N, C-alpha and C positions, 0 to 999 in steps of 0.2 A: 739103537733106540733113539727115537726123536725126542728132543726136549721142547717143552712149551716155552714160548717167548714170555718173559716177565716184563710187564709194563709197570715200572716203578711210579709213574704218574698216577695210575689208577689206584695203586696201593696207598700212595700219599693222600689222594683224594678221599678214600675210604677212612683212613686214619684221621684226617682233618675233620671229616663229617662226624665221626664218633666223638671227637673232642668237643666240637661245637655243640653237638646234641647234649653232652654232659654239662657244658657251661650254661646253655639255655635252660636246661631243667633245673639246675641249681639256682639260677636267677629267678625263675618262676616259683619255686617251692620255698625259697628263703622268706619272702614276705608272708607266706601262708603260715610258716612255723612261727614267725614273729607275732602274727595276729593271734594264733592259738595261745602263745605264751602270755600275751597281753590279756586275753580273756581269762585265762587260768589265774593269773595274778590278781585280776580285779575280783574274781569270785572269792579267792582266798582272803583278800583284803576285806571284802564285804562280810564274810563270815566272822572274821576277827572283830570288825566293828559291831556286828550284830551281838556278839558275845559281850563286848564292852558295854553296849547300850543295855543289854539284859541285866548286867550287874549294876551298871551306873544308874539305871532307872530307879533303883531302890534308894539312891542317895540324891536323886534330882539332877543327875548329870547324864546328858546324852550328846552324841555327835551325829549330825545328819549323814546318812549314807547316800552318797551320790557318786557318779563316776570318778570325780577327782579324788575324793577321800578314799574310795575303794582302791584306786590305782596307787595312791601314796602308801596306803597300808599294805597293798600287795607287793609293790616293788621293794619297799624298805623293810617290810616285816614288822617285828615287834618295835624296833626303833621308829618306824613310821607311825605306828599307833601312839607311841609316847610323844612323838612330835605333834600329832594332831591333838592330843590331850593338852599339851603345853600351849599350843596355839589357841585352843578354846579357852583355857584358863586365863591367859595373859592378854589376848586380843579381844575376844568376844565377851 
């Protein structure tokens, strides 16, 4: 029974190609995931600030909703909203 010759160079090239394809796909999809997480956090921060402004408007207290304040509130969560309130009270 004849055996087929095994070219280990071709096998190594295919293996290296698969590994490189995996690395390149991870490099391209990582910024996309980061971008979606950034947008998600900004939306959540904007909603929290909107709720704060809704309640605070009855007391004459509002915080402007812009990309910076939304991202601070989104990244830091409740402590970020508290930080923005303290910043508004003591600085502005």
